[in-house]
C-alpha positions as CSV (number, residue, x, y, z in Angstrom):
1,Q,47.7,-104.9,-45.7
2,Q,48.7,-102.4,-43.0
3,M,46.2,-100.0,-41.4
4,R,46.9,-96.8,-41.1
5,C,45.8,-94.3,-38.1
6,V,44.5,-91.1,-38.6
7,I,44.0,-88.9,-35.3
8,I,41.9,-85.9,-35.5
9,S,41.2,-83.2,-33.5
10,P,37.5,-82.7,-31.8
11,N,38.5,-79.4,-32.3
12,L,38.0,-79.1,-36.1
13,G,34.8,-77.5,-37.2
14,D,32.8,-76.8,-40.7
15,Y,32.6,-73.9,-42.2
16,D,30.7,-72.4,-39.7
17,H,33.4,-72.9,-36.7
18,R,31.0,-75.7,-35.6
19,T,32.7,-78.5,-33.6
20,A,31.5,-81.8,-33.0
21,L,30.8,-80.4,-29.5
22,H,28.6,-77.9,-30.9
23,V,26.7,-80.5,-32.7
24,A,26.6,-82.7,-29.4
25,A,25.5,-80.2,-27.0
26,S,23.2,-78.7,-29.3
27,E,21.5,-82.2,-29.7
28,G,21.6,-83.3,-25.8
29,K,23.7,-85.8,-26.7
30,L,25.7,-85.8,-23.4
31,E,27.5,-89.4,-23.7
32,S,28.9,-87.9,-26.6
33,V,29.5,-84.7,-25.2
34,K,31.5,-86.3,-22.4
35,L,33.9,-88.2,-24.8
36,L,34.6,-85.1,-26.6
37,L,36.0,-83.4,-23.5
38,S,37.6,-86.2,-22.5
39,R,39.4,-86.3,-25.6
40,G,40.4,-83.2,-25.6
41,A,37.8,-81.0,-27.4
42,E,37.9,-77.0,-26.3
43,I,34.6,-76.5,-23.9
44,N,34.2,-72.8,-24.7
45,V,35.0,-72.8,-28.2
46,V,33.1,-70.3,-30.3
47,D,31.3,-70.6,-33.8
48,R,30.8,-68.0,-36.7
49,W,28.2,-66.6,-34.8
50,G,29.8,-66.0,-31.2
51,D,27.7,-69.3,-29.7
52,T,29.4,-71.8,-27.6
53,P,28.4,-76.1,-27.5
54,L,26.7,-74.4,-23.9
55,D,24.2,-72.1,-25.9
56,G,23.5,-74.5,-28.0
57,A,22.3,-76.8,-25.5
58,A,20.5,-73.5,-24.1
59,M,18.6,-72.8,-27.2
60,N,17.4,-76.2,-27.9
61,G,16.3,-77.1,-24.2
62,C,19.1,-79.8,-23.7
63,Q,19.1,-79.1,-19.8
64,S,21.1,-82.3,-18.7
65,T,24.0,-81.6,-21.3
66,G,23.7,-77.8,-20.7
67,S,24.0,-78.5,-17.0
68,Y,27.2,-81.2,-17.3
69,L,29.1,-78.3,-19.4
70,L,28.3,-75.7,-16.7
71,S,29.7,-77.9,-14.0
72,N,32.9,-78.3,-16.0
73,G,33.3,-74.7,-16.7
74,G,31.4,-74.0,-19.8
75,C,30.3,-70.5,-20.5
76,Y,27.7,-69.0,-22.7
77,G,29.2,-67.0,-25.7
78,K,29.8,-63.3,-25.4
79,K,27.5,-62.3,-28.2
80,N,24.4,-64.6,-26.7
81,H,22.4,-63.3,-29.5
82,N,20.7,-66.4,-30.6
83,T,20.4,-67.7,-27.3
84,T,18.9,-64.5,-26.2
85,L,16.5,-64.3,-29.3
86,R,15.7,-68.3,-28.0
87,L,14.6,-67.3,-24.7
88,I,12.7,-64.3,-26.0
89,Q,11.0,-66.7,-28.4
90,A,10.3,-69.4,-25.6
91,V,8.6,-65.9,-23.3
92,S,6.6,-65.1,-26.1
93,D,5.3,-68.0,-26.8
94,N,4.6,-68.9,-23.5
95,D,6.5,-71.7,-23.2
96,V,7.2,-72.1,-19.4
97,E,8.9,-74.9,-19.8
98,H,11.5,-73.7,-22.0
99,V,12.0,-70.7,-20.4
100,Q,12.9,-72.8,-17.2
101,K,15.3,-75.1,-19.2
102,I,17.0,-72.1,-20.2
103,L,17.4,-70.3,-16.6
104,S,18.3,-73.3,-15.3
105,M,21.4,-73.5,-17.3
106,G,22.5,-70.2,-15.8
107,F,21.9,-67.6,-18.9
108,D,21.5,-64.3,-17.9
109,P,17.8,-63.2,-18.1
110,N,19.0,-59.9,-18.7
111,V,20.2,-59.8,-21.9
112,G,18.3,-58.1,-24.4
113,D,17.3,-57.7,-28.2
114,Y,18.5,-55.3,-30.5
115,D,16.0,-53.0,-28.7
116,H,17.6,-53.9,-25.5
117,R,14.1,-55.8,-24.5
118,T,15.0,-58.4,-22.0
119,P,12.6,-61.3,-21.6
120,L,10.9,-59.6,-18.9
121,H,9.6,-57.3,-21.1
122,I,8.5,-59.5,-23.2
123,A,7.0,-61.7,-20.6
124,V,4.9,-58.5,-18.8
125,A,4.1,-57.4,-22.6
126,V,2.0,-61.0,-23.2
127,K,1.0,-60.3,-19.7
128,N,2.2,-63.9,-18.7
129,L,2.4,-63.6,-15.2
130,E,4.0,-67.4,-14.3
131,I,7.1,-66.5,-16.7
132,A,7.5,-63.1,-15.1
133,K,7.6,-64.3,-11.9
134,L,10.2,-67.2,-13.0
135,L,12.3,-64.7,-14.8
136,I,12.3,-62.6,-11.6
137,E,13.1,-65.3,-9.8
138,H,16.3,-66.0,-11.8
139,G,17.6,-62.3,-11.1
140,A,15.6,-60.4,-14.0
141,D,15.9,-56.8,-13.4
142,V,12.5,-55.0,-13.1
143,H,14.1,-51.6,-13.8
144,A,15.7,-52.5,-17.1
145,V,15.4,-49.8,-19.7
146,D,14.9,-50.6,-23.1
147,R,15.7,-48.5,-26.1
148,F,12.6,-46.1,-25.8
149,G,12.9,-46.1,-21.9
150,G,10.6,-48.4,-21.0
151,T,10.9,-50.4,-18.3
152,P,8.7,-54.0,-17.0
153,M,7.5,-52.2,-14.4
154,R,6.1,-49.5,-16.6
């Protein structure tokens, strides 16, 4: 019996345009990420929501996977919506560890939500000095203006 070899592209996506790299990155499967990239997976492929594999790694706190993607040319999706919301949720939940993980993966702390509130706005609102300092150390703008004209300094 003769075996047939079928080659499948690592860039095939599901109905949401999520590829194997999206899944591996968001689950912190570093060895799988390395294998997929070595087989030609597109590092900055975007899914239906505009998220890249790096967004998935950051949203789920997969620091080593995110750092590897960053060091190999990975970037965040143009929308940054889901990663922004995950960072803001981590700030709101006082989850210092997750905030640190996302920031250590180079995520811009000045991206805001639908009301242009940045993570620093939220940190100040929930009175978390430790996270506020962490955000400022990573470049958060203390003068960022939200939709209502408010700044973290106010």
